[in-house]
N, C-alpha and C positions, 0 to 999 in steps of 0.2 A: 388472486393471482400469485404466483410464486415470486417472491422477491429476489432480485439479482443480489447475489452476495458479494461482499467485499472481503470477506474473511477467508484468506486463501493460505495455502502453504504453511499453516502451523506444523504440519507433520512434514513440511519439505526438508528439514534438515537432515532426515534419515532418507527420505525420497531421492534426494540429489546422489546418494551414492550410486544409484541404478541409472539415473537419467544422463549422469556424467559420462556413461559409455558412449552416448549419443555424440558427446563433444570431444571424444578422445582425439580425433583426428585433426581438432584444431584447439588443443589446450591452451595456447597461448593467445586464442581469439582470432576466428577467421575473418578476413576483411569483406564487407559487403561488395557485391559487384560494382565496378565504377560506373558511373552516370555517362550518357552520351553527351559530349560537350556540345552537339548540335541541337539537343532536344530545347525546347523552350522552357521547360521547368525541369528540376530534379525529382524524379520519382522516390518517394520515401514511405516507407510502411511504419506503422507504428503498432506494436502488439500490447493490448491492454492486458492487466492482470486478472481479469474476470470479465463479466459483462459490464456495460455502460452504467456508470454511477454517477453520483453528484461530485467525487472526487474529480471526475474527468471533465467538469463543466467548462473550464477555461479550453480545454483542448477542442470541444465541440464549438464553443463560442467562435474560436480563431478558425476552425474549418468552415463555419456556416457563413462566416462574415468576410470571407476572402483574404484572411491575414497570412495565411500560408502561401496562397497564391501570389499575394504581393510580395513575399519573400523569395520567390522563385522555386516554391516546392508545391509538388502536386501529391498531397497526403492521402495514403489508404490507410484507415484504421481497421484492425482486425481483432478477434477475440483468441485467446490461446486454444489450443486443441487440448484434447484428454491426455495427450502422451507428451507433448512439447509446450513448456511454458516460455514466458518471455525472458529469462535468463538464458535458457539453452538456445533459443532462437536468435537471440542477439550474439551470444558467443559464436554461433556457428556462422554468422553472416546471413542467415535467413531472413532478418528485418533490421532496418536501420537502427530503430530505438524501441524500447519497451517500458512498460510500467511494471515495477516490481516492489521490493520491500527489503530494508535491512536484513531480516531474519532468513531470507533466501539468497540474497546477494553474497554475503559473506561466506556460507558453507559452499556456493558456488565457485567462489575464486579460491577457496581451500581445495577444491576439486580440479583446480588448473583453469576454470573458465575465465577469459579475459572480458570481464564485464565490469563496467564503472559507472557509479551513480553520477549524474551531473546535473541535478535538481531535485529537491524535494518538494513535493506537493502540499505538505503539512509539517510545519516546524515542530509541532507538538502531537505526539501519538494520541489519536482519538478513539483507541481501544477502549471498551468498557466490559464489565460483566454484568451481565442483566438477569433480574429474576422477578418473581412476583412477591409481592408482601407475605402472603399466606406462607411461603417457603421459610421464612426467617431471616431472609437476605435483607440488610440494610445498607447505608452508605460506609458502614464501619466494616473494613476488610476482615475483623475478627468474627463478623457474623457468618463467614465462610465455613466456620468450624463446624463438622459433622454435616455439611450439604453434599449433594451430588451434582458433580460438576460435568456437562456433557460437552464434548469437544471432539476433536480431530485424533486424539492420542499421541500427540506430538509432544517431544521433550521439552520445548520451550514453554508450552501451556503449564506443565506439571511444575517447571522451575518458577514462573511468575506467580502462579496461583500459591504456590507453597511460601514464597517470599511475602505475598500479600497478607495471607492468614497470619502467619508468624508475627509480621509487624503489627498485626492487630491484637496479638496475644493469644491467637489460637494455636491448635495443633495441626500441622500439615497433614499428618499421618490420618487424621479423621475425615478428610476429604476423600470421597469416592469418585474415582475418575472413570466415566463412561464414554465409549466412543459412539458417536452418534452420526459423523459424516454430514453431509449437506441436507439438512432439513429445514422445515419452517420452525424457526426457533420459537416463536410465540406459540404456536401450537404444540410443541413439545412440552413447553413449560405449563400450558393450560392443561394438557394431558398427564401431568406430573410424571413424565418420562425422565425428567431431570430437574434440577432446583435451580441451577445457574448456568450460564452459557457466555461464550466471548463474542462480542459484537463490536460493531463501529456506533458511536454514540450518536452521530448524524445519519445513519441509515436505518438499520434494524430497529435500535433503541428508539429513534424518533417515530417510526412506523408504529411500534408496539405502544408507545405513549400515546398516539392519536386514536388507538382502539381501545384502551383500557386506562384506568386511572390508579391501579395499584402496581405499576411497573416501577421497579428499583433498580438502580444501577451503581455501579462503583467505578468512577472514571478512573483510569491510569494516570491520567494528566494530573489528578489531585494528590498522588501518592508517589511522587518521584523521589521522596525521601527514602522510600522502600524499595522501589524498583527502577530501572534506569529507562529514560526517554530514549526512543529510536525513531528513525525516519521511516515511515510508512504512509502512503506509498511514495516510491521515487521514479524518476525517469533514468533510465539507464542508456547506454551506448556501448559500443564495441570497442576497446583501448586501442586496436590497431587502426580501426577507421577514423577513430577520433584523431589519431596522430597523423593520419593520412589527409585528412579533410577536415580540419578544426571549423572551417568557416560553415560548413553545412550544419554543425551541432549549434554554432552560433546563431545562424539564421533561424533555425527550428525552434531554440529556445526564446529568440526575440521575439518571434510570432506567438509562441504559446505564453509567454510572459504578458504579451499585450492582450492576449485572451482572458487570462485570469486577473489583470487588472480591471478589464470591463465588467467581469463578473463581480469582482469586489464592489466596483461602482453602481452596477445595477444587476442585482441578483436575479430578478424577473426576467432580464434579457438572458442571462446565463441558462434559466431553466427553460426558456423557449428554446434556445440552441440545442441543449440536450435533448429534448423532447423531439426536435425537427431531425436530429440525428438517429435517435434510438426511440421511435413512437411507440414501441412495445411497452416502455416504462409507464409507472403509474403516476398521472400527472400531479396529484395532489403531493405525493411523498417527494417527488422531484422537485416541487416549488418550495416545500418546506425544508428540504435538506439542503439545497444550493443557497438558501437564505441562511441556513445554520453554519455552512462552512464558509461562506463568503468573508467573513471577518477572520477567520482562521486561517486562511491560506498564506497569509505572511505573519511575522511575530507580532507586530503592532497593529494589524488591521487595515493598514493602509495599502495601495497599490505598489508602494515601494518594496523592495526586498523580497520579492518573489523567487523561490528556488534556493535561497542561500543554505548552505549546510555549515553547521559548526563541528570543528575537530573533536571537542570535548564531548559531543553527543555519540560521534563514531566511535570514540576511544572507550567510554564508560560502557556503552553496550557491547563492544568486542570483549572487553575484559569481563563483563558479566557472563557472556557465552563461554569463556574460557574457563572460569570459576566453576561454572556448572557443569563442564564436561562436554559442551556442544561443539566446541573447537577445541583443536590440540594446543594451538597457540593463538598468539595476536596477529601473526604475519599477515592473513588475508586482509587487514585493514588498511595496510600499506598500498596506496594507489587506488583504494576502493571508491573514493568519491573527488570530486573536484568542482570548484566553483569558477573555474576559468572560461567556460563556455556560455554563463550566464552574461547579460548586458552589463550589469554591475561588477561582474568579475574581471 
């Protein structure tokens, strides 16, 4: 079966220049329609960043176990369309909340979209480069020298891989960049269409490692002395709506945090909830992936501290984008994130 991809919007920095026209009428952030005060529950729509996957396990647990209902929220979960992703949908007030990532939120804010990160689903980026042993890839970033990288053709990809190969003593100019779009990454590697590609360690890499014993990865989190950490994925809201109804965000995150706490304590229950909400997913992959991510949803692996964001992480990543020429200046990070809607905030 085709594996749902969590690798999205690496080309989004360039693409946002086009989709920003959709949000031009609400550059400061349109406010979602007010809820009916007589309604028994507040209707809330959450747009995912892609198809459902293990990153979303806490959300599906909360939905399947009535945690949103208990918080007075009638939650609808939708996937993004081919034309409009979560950043634009939230900025325009089409949905109340979305799942995004720092690498698209910051350019969105630079384009005038009033979106703000209100929780991080992972404190440390789980991105990885994946290849097969026969390609020459090892855990050493220097092994990227001379390899063919298959990706989306995004500027961020080029910068991150160039930094990694340089850090390992290789020559960034020796890496050949091939635009492959959305493909079955393992099949592409097996067919030798490319030597290495960008995945999440707990999803596509995990899937590949269950099928082959010669899969090699370079985990970004192991090389934060070379490249910045950044938050991906994140939960985002509309700045104007957050100011107008902060209690909705607090209630939504409280229920969501309960869901992730439950998944951390019982990954199997989290996997079953995700499969109940998205039965099209591959059960074995879901169970393995949720077990992989459960201790990674918070910095210390406990149920406490879900969603917390660190100013230093946002600052360092923004500075990296500026230095790489992917942002004109660091101003988009001002107001880009907040911990105030989290229960511990």
